[in-house]
C-alpha positions as a Markdown table, in Angstrom:
| # | Residue | x | y | z |
|---|---|---|---|---|
| 1 | Met | 50.2 | 5.7 | 29.6 |
| 2 | Gly | 48.0 | 3.8 | 27.2 |
| 3 | Gly | 49.0 | 0.5 | 28.9 |
| 4 | Ala | 52.2 | -0.8 | 30.5 |
| 5 | Thr | 53.2 | -4.3 | 30.0 |
| 6 | Thr | 55.5 | -6.2 | 32.4 |
| 7 | Arg | 56.4 | -9.8 | 33.1 |
| 8 | Ile | 55.5 | -11.1 | 36.5 |
| 9 | Ser | 56.5 | -14.7 | 37.4 |
| 10 | Gly | 56.4 | -15.7 | 33.8 |
| 11 | Tyr | 53.0 | -14.2 | 33.1 |
| 12 | Glu | 52.5 | -11.1 | 31.1 |
| 13 | Ser | 50.4 | -8.5 | 32.9 |
| 14 | Ile | 48.8 | -5.7 | 31.0 |
| 15 | Gln | 47.4 | -2.9 | 33.1 |
| 16 | Gln | 45.5 | -0.1 | 31.4 |
| 17 | Ile | 45.0 | 3.1 | 33.3 |
| 18 | Arg | 42.8 | 5.7 | 31.6 |
| 19 | Phe | 45.6 | 8.2 | 31.6 |
| 20 | Ser | 48.6 | 9.5 | 33.5 |
| 21 | Lys | 50.7 | 12.6 | 33.6 |
| 22 | Lys | 53.7 | 13.5 | 35.8 |
| 23 | Arg | 53.5 | 10.2 | 37.7 |
| 24 | Ile | 49.8 | 10.7 | 38.6 |
| 25 | Ala | 47.4 | 8.0 | 37.2 |
| 26 | Val | 43.7 | 8.6 | 36.7 |
| 27 | Glu | 41.0 | 6.0 | 36.5 |
| 28 | Val | 37.3 | 6.8 | 35.6 |
| 29 | Gln | 34.7 | 4.2 | 36.5 |
| 30 | Phe | 31.0 | 4.4 | 35.9 |
| 31 | Gly | 30.5 | 0.6 | 35.6 |
| 32 | His | 29.7 | -2.3 | 37.9 |
| 33 | Ala | 31.0 | -2.2 | 41.5 |
| 34 | Ser | 32.9 | -5.4 | 40.9 |
| 35 | Phe | 35.5 | -3.4 | 39.0 |
| 36 | Leu | 36.7 | -1.5 | 42.1 |
| 37 | Gly | 39.2 | -4.1 | 43.3 |
| 38 | Thr | 40.7 | -4.4 | 39.8 |
| 39 | Asp | 40.9 | -0.7 | 39.3 |
| 40 | Leu | 42.6 | -0.1 | 42.7 |
| 41 | Leu | 45.1 | -2.9 | 42.0 |
| 42 | Lys | 46.1 | -1.2 | 38.7 |
| 43 | Phe | 47.3 | 1.8 | 40.8 |
| 44 | Gln | 49.3 | -0.5 | 43.1 |
| 45 | Met | 50.8 | -2.4 | 40.1 |
| 46 | Ala | 51.8 | 0.8 | 38.4 |
| 47 | Ser | 53.5 | 2.1 | 41.6 |
| 48 | Tyr | 55.2 | -1.1 | 42.6 |
| 49 | Ser | 59.0 | -1.7 | 42.5 |
| 50 | Asn | 59.9 | -2.6 | 39.0 |
| 51 | Leu | 57.3 | -0.6 | 37.2 |
| 52 | Asp | 57.6 | 2.5 | 39.4 |
| 53 | Leu | 55.4 | 4.5 | 37.0 |
| 54 | Ile | 53.2 | 6.5 | 39.4 |
| 55 | Asp | 53.3 | 8.1 | 42.8 |
| 56 | Phe | 49.6 | 8.9 | 43.1 |
| 57 | Gly | 46.2 | 7.7 | 41.9 |
| 58 | Val | 43.0 | 9.6 | 41.2 |
| 59 | Tyr | 39.8 | 7.6 | 41.0 |
| 60 | Ile | 36.7 | 9.3 | 39.5 |
| 61 | Thr | 33.1 | 8.0 | 39.8 |
| 62 | Thr | 29.6 | 9.3 | 40.2 |
| 63 | Thr | 27.8 | 9.9 | 43.5 |
| 64 | Lys | 24.5 | 8.3 | 44.5 |
| 65 | Ala | 22.8 | 11.7 | 44.0 |
| 66 | Met | 24.2 | 12.0 | 40.4 |
| 67 | Gln | 23.0 | 8.5 | 39.6 |
| 68 | Lys | 19.6 | 9.3 | 41.0 |
| 69 | Phe | 19.5 | 12.5 | 38.9 |
| 70 | Leu | 20.5 | 10.6 | 35.7 |
| 71 | Thr | 17.9 | 7.9 | 36.4 |
| 72 | Asn | 15.2 | 10.5 | 36.8 |
| 73 | Gln | 16.3 | 12.6 | 33.8 |
| 74 | Tyr | 17.2 | 9.8 | 31.4 |
| 75 | Gly | 16.0 | 6.5 | 32.8 |
| 76 | His | 19.5 | 5.1 | 33.2 |
| 77 | Asn | 19.7 | 1.9 | 35.3 |
| 78 | Trp | 22.5 | 2.2 | 37.9 |
| 79 | Glu | 21.7 | -1.1 | 39.7 |
| 80 | Gly | 24.9 | -2.6 | 40.9 |
| 81 | Ser | 27.0 | 0.3 | 39.6 |
| 82 | Leu | 29.9 | 1.7 | 41.5 |
| 83 | Asn | 29.5 | 5.1 | 43.2 |
| 84 | Phe | 31.5 | 7.4 | 45.4 |
| 85 | Glu | 29.9 | 6.2 | 48.5 |
| 86 | Lys | 30.7 | 2.5 | 47.8 |
| 87 | Val | 34.3 | 3.5 | 47.1 |
| 88 | Glu | 34.5 | 5.4 | 50.3 |
| 89 | Lys | 33.0 | 2.4 | 52.2 |
| 90 | Tyr | 35.3 | -0.3 | 50.7 |
| 91 | Leu | 38.6 | 1.6 | 50.2 |
| 92 | Pro | 39.7 | 0.9 | 53.8 |
| 93 | Tyr | 39.5 | -2.8 | 53.2 |
| 94 | Phe | 42.2 | -2.5 | 50.6 |
| 95 | Lys | 44.5 | -0.6 | 52.9 |
| 96 | Ser | 46.9 | -3.5 | 53.4 |
| 97 | Ala | 47.1 | -4.3 | 49.6 |
| 98 | Ile | 47.3 | -0.7 | 48.2 |
| 99 | Gln | 50.2 | 1.4 | 49.4 |
| 100 | Val | 49.9 | 4.1 | 46.8 |
| 101 | Pro | 47.9 | 7.2 | 47.8 |
| 102 | Ile | 44.5 | 7.4 | 46.0 |
| 103 | Tyr | 42.3 | 10.5 | 45.8 |
| 104 | Val | 38.7 | 9.7 | 45.2 |
| 105 | Ile | 36.4 | 12.2 | 43.3 |
| 106 | Gly | 32.7 | 11.8 | 43.1 |
| 107 | Ile | 30.9 | 13.7 | 40.3 |
| 108 | Asp | 27.8 | 15.2 | 41.8 |
| 109 | Val | 24.9 | 17.3 | 40.7 |
């Protein structure tokens, strides 16, 4: 699923999920925490009525420990970046807007 296009109230909406197979969509995010809401809404849009493309979402990001390791090893700046702990903290706030099940995976060291 390189990107599904649909019309919603006269506007064209393009959602791009990293990949999907057998009605499971996967999104990988190592960027800024502000992308969380957009990424979660991609899952909802892909599962919603007319599209009905997925039954399940998988969201993959790093953990704080992994980010700390990468900072110490390679000097990468993770300030403001999304991590597993932030997703775990904020996901309940999306409960009323996101009805598709989402499995969150944190890449750890």
